[in-house]
C-alpha positions in Angstrom: 103.8 113.1 139.4 101.5 114.8 141.0 100.0 115.9 144.2 96.8 117.2 143.2 93.9 117.0 146.2 91.5 113.7 144.7 88.7 116.2 142.6 85.6 116.6 144.5 87.6 116.5 148.2 87.3 120.4 149.9 85.4 122.8 147.1 85.0 125.4 149.3 87.1 127.0 152.2 83.9 127.7 154.4 84.5 125.2 157.4 81.8 122.5 157.5 80.6 120.3 160.7 81.8 116.8 161.0 81.7 114.8 164.0 84.5 112.8 165.2 82.4 109.0 166.3 83.6 106.3 169.0 83.7 103.4 168.9 84.7 103.2 165.9 82.6 99.9 164.8 79.1 101.4 165.2 80.1 104.4 162.9 79.0 103.8 160.1 80.1 103.2 156.4 81.7 106.3 155.7 83.4 107.6 152.4 84.6 104.6 150.3 87.2 107.0 148.4 89.0 105.9 152.3 90.3 102.9 150.7 89.7 103.5 146.7 92.3 106.1 146.7 95.0 104.2 149.3 94.7 101.4 146.4 95.2 103.2 143.8 97.7 105.6 144.4 99.4 101.8 145.8 99.8 100.9 141.9 96.1 98.7 142.0 94.5 98.4 138.8 91.4 100.5 138.6 88.8 98.7 136.8 85.7 100.0 137.7 83.4 101.5 134.8 81.9 105.0 134.6 79.7 105.6 137.1 79.8 101.7 138.1 80.8 100.4 141.5 84.5 100.5 142.4 86.6 97.3 141.8 90.5 96.8 141.6 93.0 94.8 141.4 96.7 94.2 143.0 99.4 94.7 140.5 100.0 91.3 140.4 96.8 90.7 139.0 96.1 87.5 142.3 94.2 90.0 144.3 90.5 91.2 143.4 88.8 94.5 145.9 85.1 95.0 144.8 82.2 97.2 146.7 78.6 96.4 145.5 76.3 98.6 147.6 73.1 97.3 145.8 74.0 93.4 145.7 72.8 90.7 147.7 74.0 91.4 150.8 75.8 94.2 149.6 79.2 95.6 150.2 82.7 94.8 149.8 83.7 91.7 148.3 88.1 90.8 148.5 89.3 87.7 147.4 92.4 86.2 146.6 93.5 83.8 143.2 95.4 80.2 144.7 99.2 80.9 144.0 100.6 77.7 145.1 101.1 76.3 147.7 98.3 79.1 148.6 94.4 78.2 148.0 92.4 81.2 146.8 90.6 83.1 150.0 87.5 85.1 149.8 86.3 87.5 152.4 82.3 89.4 152.3 81.9 92.5 154.2 78.9 94.4 154.2 77.7 97.6 153.4 77.6 99.7 156.7 81.3 98.3 157.8 83.7 101.5 158.4 85.8 101.9 155.5 88.5 102.5 158.5 88.3 98.7 159.6 88.3 97.5 155.7 90.7 99.3 155.6 93.1 97.3 158.0 92.6 94.7 155.3 93.0 96.4 152.0 95.5 98.6 153.6 97.6 95.2 154.5 97.3 93.7 150.7 99.4 96.5 149.9 102.2 95.5 152.3 104.7 93.4 152.8 104.0 90.5 155.0 105.6 90.7 158.5 107.9 88.1 159.4 106.0 88.0 162.9 103.9 84.8 163.2 99.9 86.2 163.2 97.3 86.4 166.3 94.1 88.2 165.5 93.3 88.0 169.1 96.3 90.5 169.9 95.2 93.3 169.3 92.0 92.9 170.5 93.1 91.6 173.9 95.5 94.7 174.4 92.2 96.9 173.8 90.8 95.3 176.8 88.3 92.9 174.5 86.3 90.3 176.4 87.9 86.8 175.2 86.0 83.0 176.0 85.6 79.7 174.7 82.6 79.1 174.1 81.9 75.4 173.0 83.5 72.7 170.9 86.1 74.8 169.0 84.6 78.1 168.6 86.3 81.7 169.8 84.9 85.0 170.7 86.1 88.1 171.1 83.9 90.6 172.3 84.2 94.6 172.8 84.4 96.5 175.9 80.5 97.7 174.9 79.6 94.4 174.2 78.5 95.8 170.6 81.3 94.2 168.8 82.6 91.3 168.2 85.7 89.0 166.6 84.7 84.9 166.5 86.5 81.8 165.3 84.3 78.8 164.6 86.0 75.5 163.7 83.5 72.8 162.6 83.7 68.8 163.1 85.3 68.4 159.0 87.8 70.8 160.1 87.1 73.8 157.8 87.1 77.0 160.2 85.8 80.2 159.6 85.8 83.6 160.9 83.8 86.0 161.6 83.2 89.5 162.8 80.1 92.0 163.0 78.7 94.7 165.1 74.8 95.8 166.7 72.8 98.9 168.0 69.5 98.9 169.6 68.3 98.4 166.2 69.7 95.2 165.0 72.8 94.2 162.9 74.6 97.3 161.8 77.3 95.6 159.8 78.5 91.7 159.2 82.5 90.3 157.6 82.8 87.0 156.9 86.5 84.9 156.2 86.6 82.4 154.1 88.5 79.2 155.9 91.5 80.3 154.1 91.9 84.0 154.2 95.5 84.7 155.1 95.7 85.3 158.7 97.9 88.4 159.1 95.0 89.6 156.9 93.0 88.6 159.2 95.1 90.3 162.1 95.1 93.4 160.1 91.4 93.5 160.4 91.3 93.0 164.2 93.8 95.6 164.7 91.6 98.3 162.8 88.9 96.9 164.2 90.2 97.1 168.2 91.4 100.7 167.6 90.4 102.8 170.0 91.0 106.0 168.1 87.4 107.6 166.3 86.4 108.4 163.2 85.4 111.0 161.0 82.1 111.4 160.1 80.6 114.7 157.9 77.2 116.2 159.5 74.2 114.1 158.3 76.3 110.8 158.5 76.3 109.5 162.0 74.0 106.4 162.3 70.8 107.3 164.4 71.9 105.0 167.9 72.6 106.1 171.4 75.4 103.2 171.4 78.1 106.0 169.6 79.6 109.3 171.0 80.0 112.2 169.1 82.7 115.4 169.3 81.4 118.2 166.9 84.8 119.5 165.3 84.2 122.7 162.2 86.8 121.4 159.4 88.1 123.5 156.7 88.1 121.9 153.4 91.9 122.5 153.1 92.3 120.6 156.2 90.1 117.5 154.8 91.9 117.9 152.0 95.5 117.4 153.5 94.6 115.0 155.8 93.2 112.2 152.7 96.7 113.6 150.8 98.7 112.2 153.8 97.2 109.2 153.6 97.2 109.3 149.7 101.2 110.3 149.9 101.8 107.3 152.0 100.6 104.8 149.5 102.4 106.8 146.6 105.7 106.2 148.7 105.0 102.6 149.6 104.6 102.4 146.0 107.6 103.7 144.7 109.9 102.0 147.0 108.3 98.4 146.6 109.1 99.4 142.8 112.7 100.2 143.5 113.1 96.9 145.4 111.7 95.0 142.8 113.5 96.7 139.7 116.6 96.3 141.4 116.2 92.8 142.5 118.4 90.3 141.4 116.4 87.1 139.7 116.3 84.4 141.7 114.6 80.5 141.8 110.9 80.5 142.7 109.9 80.4 146.3 110.6 77.5 148.2 107.3 75.1 149.2 106.2 76.1 152.5 106.8 79.8 152.2 103.7 80.5 152.8 103.6 78.8 155.6 100.9 80.6 158.0 98.6 81.1 154.7 95.6 79.1 156.2 93.6 79.6 159.1 94.3 77.0 161.8 92.9 77.2 165.0 93.9 80.8 166.7 96.6 81.0 169.3 93.8 81.5 171.9 94.5 83.0 175.5 92.0 82.2 178.1 
């Protein structure tokens, strides 16, 4: 298996100016290859048209990830087919959602689910996000800078929706909406990445024009940047190899018992006041 860096990364050895940007929720969209290359090397099928927008399908053909910045509203669409007893689900994230935050969700799609019950609020509370109950069955967690949020809202008919977003002094920067049937562990993976205090890197000219971010200038050689990106690709490859090896050696068993997808639907969250 080739370990060449992805074409187009690191074309020369002249140091390039980049910036470490924090908080990450205001860092801007970033390079979509952070997501698409991970999916590609995780064994996902690339259905992108030449010169067109990225489109990927999971190896079992039940999940699709696409990116179309020219759509309405434009950005990422992630959807899962109904796999009884689990229903179909859908997530949309606008184009300026930082790819590192989107990757929290898309990376989770390539990994086995944890046996632990998911709690999307826990990662936020660990990073000192303020959680509160706004009204009947509406819960919100707000970032320490008050510029990002995750919200759960349940209507009287029982339908629930999770929403997230961020804003600057210029208004709404990005928004994410999760269908009521989105698996809860994916929402937790998203909230974990959303709450991460780690800065993200952006090249010169790609830092959003807002006074609400903090930046640290760094000089990066192309081979360093390529090595960091290759490490992420190698992680995807190793996980795909391990998963395929396990599947090949696993004895055939009967179909999963009813209820094996417990926790798939997004019920009322384990919110702590």
